C-alpha positions as CSV (number, residue, x, y, z in Angstrom):
1,S,-3.6,0.7,26.6
2,D,-3.4,-1.2,29.8
3,I,-6.0,-3.7,28.6
4,T,-4.2,-4.7,25.4
5,S,-0.5,-4.4,26.5
6,P,-0.4,-7.8,28.1
7,M,-1.6,-9.4,24.8
8,V,1.0,-7.7,22.6
9,K,4.1,-9.8,22.1
10,E,6.0,-7.4,19.8
11,Q,5.3,-4.0,18.2
12,R,7.4,-2.2,15.6
13,S,7.0,1.1,13.7
14,F,8.2,1.8,10.3
15,L,8.3,5.0,8.2
16,F,7.7,4.7,4.5
17,V,8.0,7.0,1.5
18,E,5.0,6.6,-0.8
19,A,6.0,5.8,-4.4
20,P,5.2,8.6,-6.9
21,L,3.3,6.1,-9.0
22,V,0.4,6.1,-6.4
23,A,-0.5,9.6,-7.5
24,S,0.4,8.9,-11.2
25,F,-2.2,6.1,-11.4
26,G,-4.8,7.9,-9.2
27,L,-4.5,5.2,-6.5
28,Q,-5.7,5.6,-2.9
29,S,-2.9,7.2,-0.9
30,L,-2.2,6.1,2.6
31,R,-1.2,9.6,3.5
32,N,-3.6,10.8,6.1
33,A,-5.4,7.4,5.8
34,T,-7.7,6.2,8.5
35,C,-8.9,2.6,9.2
36,P,-11.7,1.5,6.9
37,S,-15.0,1.9,8.5
38,G,-17.3,0.5,5.8
39,G,-18.1,4.0,4.5
40,T,-19.9,4.8,1.3
41,D,-16.8,5.1,-0.9
42,S,-15.7,1.4,-0.6
43,P,-17.8,-0.5,1.8
44,G,-16.0,-3.5,3.2
45,A,-12.7,-2.4,1.6
46,I,-9.6,-4.5,2.1
47,Y,-6.3,-2.8,1.9
48,E,-3.3,-4.7,0.6
49,L,0.1,-3.7,1.8
50,R,3.2,-5.4,0.4
51,R,6.8,-5.4,1.5
52,Y,9.6,-6.1,-0.9
53,Q,13.2,-6.8,-0.1
54,L,15.4,-5.4,-2.9
55,A,19.1,-5.8,-3.7
56,L,21.3,-2.9,-2.8
57,G,22.2,-0.5,-5.6
58,Y,21.6,3.1,-6.8
59,D,19.3,2.0,-9.6
60,T,17.3,-0.8,-7.8
61,V,14.4,1.3,-6.5
62,P,13.9,3.3,-9.7
63,R,14.0,0.1,-11.8
64,F,11.6,-1.7,-9.5
65,L,9.1,1.2,-9.6
66,E,9.4,1.3,-13.4
67,M,8.6,-2.4,-13.7
68,Y,5.8,-2.2,-11.2
69,A,4.3,0.8,-13.0
70,A,4.4,-1.1,-16.3
71,G,2.3,-4.0,-14.8
72,L,-0.3,-1.8,-13.0
73,P,-2.6,-1.1,-16.0
74,S,-3.3,-4.8,-16.5
75,K,-3.8,-5.4,-12.8
76,L,-6.1,-2.4,-12.3
77,G,-8.0,-3.3,-15.5
78,A,-8.7,-6.9,-14.3
79,P,-12.4,-7.8,-13.8
80,G,-13.4,-7.4,-10.1
81,T,-10.6,-4.9,-9.3
82,D,-11.7,-2.0,-7.3
83,P,-10.6,1.3,-8.9
84,S,-9.2,2.6,-5.6
């Protein structure tokens, strides 16, 4: 908008493909997501987005997803972890 434009130093857009393990583990998908509004599902929710820089190679992404998926059960089962 005209009000915020003078305050924005830089803006970039990225397109991402969501990893299949999001559905496999029943995690909250960002597909069709909206900004959290403190609704009844997860009031005061905080979303964590991470960015990884991987080495080039045909098997890099599949290997990364395999290792990440192997660690998810312990992370999701930790005390205080929201099931979303």
